[in-house]
N, C-alpha and C positions, 0 to 999 in steps of 0.2 A: 710156408714150409712145402718140402718135397712130397710127392704123392706116388702111390703105386696102386695096384688093384687089390681088393680084398680077398678074391679068391680065383682060382684057376678056372678058364672057360674055354670051350672049343667051338669051332664051326667048321663047315666043309663046303667046298665049291669047286669051281674050275678056274683055271688061269686064263686070263683075256687072251694072251698072245701065245702061251704054250698048249692051251686046250686040254691040259692035264689035270685029272682030279687032285685035289690037295686038301690036306687037313691042317688047320691052323689052330694053335693053342696059345692063349696068353697066360702067362705065369707071373705071379708077384715077384718083385725084386727089391732088394735092400737099397737104402739110400746111396747114391753115388754110383749105382750100377749103370745108369742111363738106359737107353733103348738098344736092345741087342736082339738080332735075329739068330736063331739057331736052326741049321739044316739037320733034322734028326736022321735023314737018309745017309748023310755023309759025316756027321759029327763035327761039322764046322760051325763056329760061331762068328757072326760078322756084326761089329757095332755100327749102329745108324748114325755115322758121321760122314761129313762131305769128302774126306779123304779116302773113303771106301768107294766112291761112286766110279763105276766101270763103264757105264753105258747110259745114254739119254735119249734114245730113238724111240719115240712114241711111249716111253715110260722111263721111270728112273730105276737104274739097276745098281745094285751094290755087289762087290766082289772081294774075295779074300781066299788065298790058299787054293785057287782053282774052282772054288765055289762061288755061286751067285744067289741073290735073292732079288726078285724082279717085281715091278709094279708095286713099289712100297709106298708111294705118295698118298693114296687114299686113306690107308690105316694110319700113316703118321699124322695126317691132317687131323683125324679124329682124336688121336693122342694129345696133340698140341691143344686142341680146343677143350679138352676135359681135364687139361693140366697133369697129365700123367707123366711124371719124369722118369720112372724107372719101371721097367717090364722086360721080360724075356718073351720073344716071339717065336715059337717053334713052328716049323713048316716041314711037311713030309715031302715036298717037291720044291722046285726052284722059285715058283711064283705065288704071291699072295693072291688069294681067290678074288675074283673081280665082283663077286656078289651082284648087286643091280647096277654096278658101274659108278657108285657114288660112295660117300663116306657114312651115309645114314645107318647101314647095317653094322658098321663098326662102332658107331656110337651107341646103338642098342646093345650091342656085346658088352661094351664097357659099362654101361648102366646096369646091366644084368650082373656083371662081376662086382660092382661095387667099387668106390674110390677110398683108399686108406691113406690118411695123414700120417706122414712119418716125422721123426724127431729132428732131422737135419734141415737147415734152411735152404731154401730155393735161391739160386742166383739168376738174374736176367741179364741179358746182353743190351745194353742201352746204347743206341747209335748216337754218337756225338757230331758227326759231320757227314755230309753228303758223299755218296760213292755211286758212280755210274758206269755202266758197261753197255756197249752198243755192238751189234753185228748187222751190218747193212741197215735196213729200215726197222730191225728189231732192237729194242732197248729196255733196259730195267735199271732203276736206281733205288737207293734207300736214303731217307732223309730223317733227321732227328724229329722225334715226336713224343709226346707223353704217353702214347698207347701203341699197340700193334694194329696197324691200319694197312689196308691194301687198296690202291686204285689200279684198275686193269682195263686196258683197252684191247679189243680185237678187232681184226680186219681181214676179211677173206674175199676172194673173187667169187663171191656167190650171192645172189640177192637177199637170202636169209641171214647172211652173216656179214653184210657189207660194213657194219659198223655197230659194236656193242661196247659200252663203257659202264663200269660200276666201281664205287667206293664203298668199302665196308670195313668198319672197326671190329676187329676179331675179338669176341668175347665167346664163352661157352654158349650163351643164349643166341647171339647173332649168328654164330655158325650154325647151331642146331636149327634155327628158323629160316635162314636166308640162303645157306651155302651147302650144307652137308648132303642134301638130297639131290643136287645138281649132278647129272651123270656125264660121264666121258662121251666124246662124239667123234665121229669119223664120216668121211665121204664115200658114197656107194661106189663112185669111180675109182676109188684107191683100193677097194676091198681086195680084189683079185691080185693086184700087185702085191699088197701086203701079205696075202697068204702064200704067195710064191717066195717071199722073203722069210717065211716062217713066222709071220706075226699075224695077230687077230684070229688065230686058229680056233679060239674059244669063243670068239664074238658073236653076238646075236642080238635081235631086237630086245631081248630080256635083260642085257647088260650094257647096252651102249644105244645112244642116239645116232641113227644112220640118216644121212642127209643126201637125198637124191636131187636131180636137177631142178625139180619144181618146189622141193621142201623137205621137211623131215618126214621120215616113214613112221615115226613114233609120235604120240601125243606128247607135247612138252609140259613139264611141270611148272616151269616159268617161262614168260616171253623171252628172257634174257638168260636162259639156262646155260647157255654156252660160256658166256663170260662169268658167270657164277662158278662154273666148273673149273675155269682158269685160276680163280682166286683160291679155290680148293687145292688145286695143284700146287701153287706156290706156297700156300701154308704148309702142306706137306714136305715139300722140298727144303723149305727153310728150317725144318725140324732138325736137318742134318748139321746145322750149325752147332748143335750141342746144347743150346740154351734157348729159353723163351726170349723172342726178339722184342724190343721196345723200339720202334721205328715205323716210318711211313714208306711202304714199298710202292713204287710207282712202275708199272710195266706197260709196254706197248708191243703187242705181237710177240711177246717172249715165249718161251716154252721150258721144257725141262733143262736144257743146255744152259741158258742164261740164268735160270733160277739157281741151279747149283753153282754156276761160276760166280754169282753174286755172293752165295755162302762163302765160297773160298776167298773172294776179295775182301769181304768183311774181316775173316779171321786173319788174313795176312796183313792188313793195315791196323797195327795196334794202336795208332792215334785216332782211329775212327769210332772206337766204342770202349766202353768200360763195363765192368760187371757191378751190378746192384743187388741189394738184398730184397728190394721191394720195388714195385713199378714206379712209386713216387719218391723213391730215395734219390738224392743228389749224387753227381759224380764224386764229390769229396768223400762220400762215404763207401766208394766203390773199391773193389779189388781189381786191379788193373793187370792184364797180361797172364792170366791164368789160363793154361791150355784148355781148349774147347772140350776136350774129353774127360776132363776132371770136374764132376758136378759138385 
């Protein structure tokens, strides 16, 4: 069945890129509402759907009617992992607070709010055939599977990040234990350029791993924390499909741009998926071709 949260809950922090103080409030929502962001300072509501993506540089940004909500992926990943289908997310500024740079604080917030079972059935998007997207040496694909699983490989021109790869079947428990606390990261040599571009204005060693020439300036939580965070990002970005995904996502050096492009490609190819009412349901029992914004 679909779920929402039991009670309203709030937190405050700063935006990673904007540097602005922001208050975030999660509110229960009825079945079929989906995940919706509300800019309380502007009175604009933006559904968390892939057709609202307006930018993907260093974070996923949604936009509508001249308003944006930025860096949505870490919160969305926590909502996916906890099975929250319906919630209204109010923001006092344009960017979701970065907290510690991971999804773990949002998981804690959701656990404190509690999870409420609704009376409407949940629909899952079950992948039926492979879809692949490539851009240079970056690529991402999704394949049929009985579960939601992510295999991710990263490779950077840095001795600490020459090659990391990990496969994770995404469940609430596996996400909580292995993925949620992996933090966002960046390179020290890029920080000044990013700040000149109006990015990373709220970034610090408290909310991001910073990588210098000889290694990370922070203590790592996992030896492969970087690739774990990339898995976190793609889980959050694919929440914008509008349904929980049943499929195996395989990514190599991808990022928010390819993550969200895959989400669009899935929805556009109506032969590539069907909707089912439970993860183990067969395509014969599916409802095919329902718009992704209709839960």
